[in-house]
N, C-alpha and C positions, 0 to 999 in steps of 0.2 A: 707771272706767266703760268698758265695751267700745264700740268704734266699729263702725258698720255701713257697708259700702262700697255705694255706689249706682252702678249700671251700667245703661245703656239703649242700645239700638240706634237710638233716635230722635235721638241726638246722636253726634258723632264719638267714636270710641274714643280712648283715651290713645295718644299717640305716643311715650311714654317710660315710665319706671318710676313711674307715679303713677295715681291713681284719678280717674274723672270727678268724683266727689264723695264726701264722707265725712259721716256723721251722728254726732254725739256729743252726748249730752244732748238738748236740744230745738233744736239748731242744725244746719243743713246748710251745709257749706263746699264750694263748687264749685272745681274747678281752672279756670284761665283758659280761656275758650272762644274759639277762633279761628273765622273765617268758613269753616269746612269744611262742605261739603255732606255729610251722613251717607250719602246714597245713592251718591255718587261718590267720596268721600274726597278731593275736590279743592277748592281755593279758587277760586271763580268770578271772572271778570273783571267789568268793568262799573264802575258808580259805587260809591263808598264807602258810600252809603246801602244798596245792595243787600247788601253784605257785612255791614253793621251789623245789618240785619234778620235775617240768617242767624245771627249771633252771639246775638241775643236769643231767637230761636226755639230754638237749641241750649240756652241757659240754661233756658228754659221747659220743654223736654223733660226735662232733668235734674231740675228742681224737681218736675215732675209725677211722675217715677219715684220720688221720695222722698215723695210724698203731699202736696205743697204747690204753690204757684204763685208767679208773680212779685209778686203783691200782698203776699206775706209776706217780701219781701226787706228786710233791715235795713241792708245795706251793700253797695255795689258799688265796684269799682275798674276804671277804663277806661284801657287802655294804647293809645296811638296812635303810629304811626310818624312822623306829621306833625301837630303841634298845629293846623295850619291846617284839619284835618278836624274839629276839635272841634264847630263849629256844626252841620255836617251830621249828625254822629253824635248830637249832642244832640237834634236834631229827631226822629230815629228813636227815641232813648231815651225821649222823652216820649210816644211811642205805646205803649210797653210798661209804663211805670211811672207810676202815678197817685198823687195825694196820699192819705195822707201819703207823700212820696217817701222812699226809703231815703237814708241818708247816702251820700256819694259822693266819691271822689277821682278825678282824671284827670291823666294824665302823658303827655308825649312821651318815648318811649324810643328808644335808638339802633337797635334792631332787634327784631323779633318772630320767633318760630319760623315756618319755612316761607315766609318773606318776606311774612307777613301785614301788613296795615296797621292792624288793630284787633283787640283782645283784651279780654274782659271777664270778671272773676270776681265772685262774689257770695256773700254769707252770708245765709241765710234762717232765720227762726224757724219751727219746726214747730208747728203748732197742732192 
């Protein structure tokens, strides 16, 4: 089954040899989205909540470029530089994902690219 590459300027471009997202069959797989502002190419300062909003907006832009939206997410993975940020990121997460919630994993990792403190990847069902 051939795969389709998804690319949008409404989310940050890949910073390495990978695609923003790939469609195969009826599934969309996104690469991890960092809190990079697509207009500036930079990670903004401020509160973790501000960067979390940016991550979910980037995921939504990619989903929409593929013809779907966050409501069709079936699985997400949240990576945090500090698990102490889990509650704050979870509050932002709940603003973007509604019941029935996607399955989710969340991890503290040793480091994220570009010194980011949050990254999220998702799998979507295309309808």
